[in-house]
Structure formats: structure tokens, C-alpha cells
C-alpha positions in Angstrom: 22.9 -8.9 -25.9 22.0 -8.9 -29.6 24.2 -10.6 -32.2 24.9 -7.1 -33.6 26.5 -6.1 -30.4 28.4 -9.3 -29.9 30.3 -8.9 -33.2 33.1 -6.4 -33.4 33.0 -5.3 -37.1 30.6 -5.0 -39.9 32.5 -7.6 -41.9 32.0 -10.1 -39.0 28.3 -9.2 -39.0 28.0 -9.7 -42.8 29.9 -13.0 -42.5 27.6 -14.2 -39.7 24.6 -13.2 -41.8 25.7 -15.4 -44.7 26.5 -18.3 -42.4 23.1 -18.0 -40.8 21.3 -18.1 -44.2 23.5 -21.0 -45.3 22.6 -22.9 -42.2 18.9 -22.3 -42.7 19.1 -23.3 -46.4 21.0 -26.5 -45.7 19.0 -28.0 -42.8 20.9 -26.4 -40.0 19.8 -24.2 -37.1 19.1 -20.5 -37.4 17.5 -18.1 -35.0 14.8 -15.7 -36.2 16.0 -13.1 -33.7 19.4 -13.1 -35.3 18.0 -12.9 -38.8 15.8 -9.9 -37.9 18.7 -8.2 -36.2 21.2 -8.7 -39.0 18.8 -8.0 -41.8 17.6 -4.8 -40.1 21.1 -3.6 -39.5 22.2 -3.9 -43.2 18.9 -2.9 -44.8 18.6 0.3 -42.7 22.3 1.4 -43.1 22.5 3.7 -46.1 26.2 2.8 -46.4 25.5 -0.9 -47.0 21.9 -1.2 -48.1 22.7 -0.8 -51.8 25.1 -3.8 -51.5 22.8 -6.4 -50.0 21.1 -8.8 -52.4 18.0 -7.3 -53.9 15.8 -10.2 -52.9 16.5 -9.5 -49.2 14.5 -6.3 -49.5 11.3 -8.3 -49.8 12.2 -11.3 -47.5 11.4 -10.4 -43.9 11.6 -13.7 -42.1 13.5 -16.9 -42.1 10.3 -18.8 -43.2 10.1 -16.5 -46.2 13.7 -17.0 -47.0 13.3 -20.8 -46.8 10.4 -20.7 -49.3 12.6 -18.6 -51.6 15.8 -20.6 -51.5 14.2 -24.1 -51.6 12.2 -23.1 -54.7 15.3 -21.6 -56.4 17.8 -24.4 -55.8 17.4 -28.1 -55.1 20.9 -28.9 -53.7 22.8 -27.6 -50.7 25.9 -26.9 -52.8 23.9 -24.7 -55.2 22.4 -22.8 -52.3 25.8 -22.2 -50.6 27.4 -21.0 -53.9 24.5 -18.7 -54.6 24.6 -17.1 -51.1 28.3 -16.5 -51.2 28.0 -14.9 -54.6 25.1 -12.7 -53.6 26.9 -11.4 -50.5 30.3 -11.0 -52.2 29.8 -7.3 -53.1 29.0 -6.5 -49.4 31.8 -8.7 -48.1 34.3 -7.4 -50.6 33.5 -3.8 -49.8 33.8 -4.4 -46.0 37.1 -6.3 -46.4 38.9 -4.2 -49.1 36.9 -1.0 -49.5 35.7 -1.8 -53.1 33.4 -4.2 -54.9 35.9 -4.6 -57.8 38.3 -2.1 -59.4 35.9 -1.2 -62.2 32.8 -1.0 -60.0 34.6 1.0 -57.3 35.9 3.5 -59.9 32.5 4.0 -61.5 30.7 4.4 -58.2 33.1 7.0 -56.9 33.1 8.9 -60.2 29.3 9.0 -60.3 29.1 10.1 -56.7 31.3 13.1 -57.7 28.7 14.2 -60.2 26.6 15.2 -57.1 23.4 13.5 -58.3 21.8 11.1 -55.8 19.5 9.8 -58.5 22.4 8.8 -60.7 24.1 7.0 -57.8 20.9 5.2 -57.0 20.5 4.1 -60.6 24.0 2.7 -60.6 23.4 0.8 -57.3 20.1 -0.6 -58.6 21.8 -2.0 -61.6 24.7 -3.5 -59.7 22.7 -5.3 -57.1 20.4 -6.9 -59.7 23.1 -8.6 -61.7 23.1 -12.0 -60.1 19.5 -12.4 -59.0 17.7 -10.5 -61.7 19.7 -10.2 -64.9 16.7 -8.9 -66.9 16.1 -6.1 -64.3 19.9 -5.3 -64.3 19.8 -4.8 -68.1 16.8 -2.5 -67.8 18.5 -0.6 -64.9 21.7 -0.2 -67.0 19.7 1.5 -69.7 17.9 3.6 -67.2 21.2 4.7 -65.7 22.3 6.1 -69.1 19.0 7.8 -69.6 19.2 9.5 -66.2 22.7 10.8 -66.9 21.8 12.1 -70.3 18.7 13.8 -69.1 20.6 15.4 -66.2 23.1 16.9 -68.6 20.4 18.2 -70.9 18.4 19.6 -68.1 21.4 21.4 -66.7 22.2 22.8 -70.1 18.5 23.8 -70.5 18.2 21.8 -73.7 14.6 20.9 -74.6 13.7 17.2 -75.3 10.5 15.2 -75.3 10.8 13.5 -71.9 8.0 11.0 -72.7 8.8 9.5 -76.0 12.4 10.3 -77.0 14.7 7.3 -77.6 18.0 6.8 -75.8 19.9 7.2 -79.0 18.2 10.6 -79.6 19.1 11.8 -76.2 22.7 10.8 -76.7 22.8 12.7 -80.1 21.8 15.8 -78.3 24.4 15.3 -75.6 27.0 14.4 -78.3 26.5 17.7 -80.0 26.6 19.6 -76.7 29.8 18.0 -75.4 31.6 17.7 -78.7 31.5 13.9 -78.7 30.1 13.3 -82.2 32.6 11.5 -84.5 32.1 14.1 -87.2 33.2 16.9 -84.8 36.8 15.5 -84.8 39.5 15.1 -87.4 41.7 12.3 -85.9 40.7 8.9 -87.1 41.2 7.2 -83.8 38.9 9.7 -82.0 36.3 9.1 -84.7 36.6 5.4 -84.2 36.3 5.5 -80.4 33.4 8.0 -80.4 31.7 5.9 -83.0 32.1 3.0 -80.6 30.5 5.0 -77.8 27.5 5.5 -80.1 27.4 1.8 -80.7 27.3 1.1 -77.0 24.4 3.5 -76.4 22.4 2.0 -79.3 23.3 -1.5 -78.3 22.2 -1.1 -74.7 18.9 0.5 -75.8 18.2 -2.5 -78.1 19.4 -5.0 -75.5 16.9 -3.6 -73.0 14.1 -3.9 -75.5 15.2 -7.5 -76.3 16.3 -9.0 -73.0 15.3 -6.5 -70.3 12.1 -6.6 -68.1 10.6 -3.4 -69.4 8.1 -5.2 -71.7 6.0 -8.4 -71.6 7.4 -11.4 -73.3 5.8 -14.4 -75.1 6.8 -18.1 -74.9 10.3 -19.1 -76.0 12.0 -15.9 -75.2 15.7 -15.7 -74.6 16.7 -15.1 -71.0 19.9 -13.3 -70.2 22.5 -14.8 -67.8 24.3 -12.8 -65.0 27.4 -12.5 -67.3 25.2 -10.7 -69.9 23.8 -8.4 -67.3 27.3 -7.7 -65.9 28.5 -6.7 -69.3 25.5 -4.4 -69.9 25.9 -2.8 -66.4 29.6 -2.3 -66.7 29.3 -0.8 -70.2 26.6 1.5 -69.0 28.6 2.5 -66.0 31.7 3.2 -68.0 29.7 5.3 -70.5 28.0 7.2 -67.6 31.3 7.9 -66.0 32.8 9.1 -69.3 29.8 11.4 -69.9 29.8 12.9 -66.4 33.6 13.4 -66.4 33.4 15.1 -69.8 30.5 17.3 -68.7 32.2 18.2 -65.4 35.4 19.1 -67.5 33.3 21.4 -69.7 31.7 23.2 -66.8 34.8 23.5 -64.6 
């Protein structure tokens, strides 16, 4: 009987998977057959595949995992902490039904917009935060670009899909959805909507400065996971605000 069949719940399977990887990374015993079975189960399950660590997509054996983890961290404590953090989104979802209140709300809201591409963009950004902060920042910017283009396409508004900047896309959507500060009289709305423009411009600049979309020279600044989490959550909140506003206009 495979380990998948021996365990009674997906939470137990995920927990067993983490312990198997921890054992391998700290000098303990781990079975290749169990790794193949558990990895295949979560990678092939569309309900959970977006929540597994992004590096697991390219690691297909315990020997590959060992090369990855020993090069990444030198101590057992660092390896344990890393693996628990990496699997926390999956374990939290299986245990409580949500990654975090903010991430759960954003994910459900974006799903309601009925665009698979937008949901995929959000999931790509979330799962890169810990292991690939630069990629997460780029994905955050791409999430917003995807949302803005979907709205413009649906409204049949023309834009240059090859060269237009994120800020220019947002200006077109602003005008269409009545989100430009100058379209409102109340000072508080002007302030909030001006802040939204600042978030869009800031995320575009952050991607250019710290993302992985461009080559970098020596001495570059590297973002940490907390920087990536901020960028992804800002992008997710803006994406949800835009999709909610658009859905309200078309209801």
C-alpha cells in the first residue's frame, strides 16, 4: 500500500511530506518511493498544486532535493525552518481553509472575476514569495497588468499591448471606472485614489528595480521575502479593488 493510501487526510499527507523532506535534509532516512508518491499527489492536484513550494516543480527526486537544500543552507535548523515556512501555505489551507485572512479574501475575490489567467497570476506571485522574492515582485506587477488588460479588453478600449507602461494602462482604466482623483469632489476620495495611483506606479518601478525581469550588474540590491510579500499583497489588494469595481459597474 502506498503512503498516500495509508494516510487518512490531505493534511496528514502534507505533514508527512514535510517530515520526509526534513528527515532527508538533516541526515535521516527517507524513501524515494514515498517522495515520488507524495510529490506526485500534490503537484498533480489542481486544488493544491498552486500552494506547494515553487522549487518542488523542478525537483523530481530526493537526490535532486538533497543537492538543492545542502547548497541553500548549511545547518539543520535553517533547513527545518525553511521547509516549515515553505509548506505553511499548504498546511494552513488544509487545516483552516485559508492561507491568511488577506490572501484568502484576495484569492476568492479574484476567482469570482471568472478569469483563470488572473487567478494563475495571483497564485504564481504568492508561491514565489519565500523562495524567489525577485520573481514574486515581477509576478505582482504582472498580476496588475493582467487585470488592467482584461478590463480594457472587455470594454474594447484600444491600447498598445507591446510597449504601454503599467501606469498608462491604469490611467485608461481609471478614466473608464471613474477612479481618477480629479473625477471626485470629496478630499478623502481624492487622497485614497491618489494613493492607489501611487501603488501602481510604485509597483511598476519596484519591478524594474528589484524584480527579475531585467539583467542586473554587480552590487545590486536583492529584495527579501518581506519586501516581496508587501509587493504581492499590495498588488493583490489593488487587483481585487479593480475587479470588484469593474464587476459593480457591469452588474
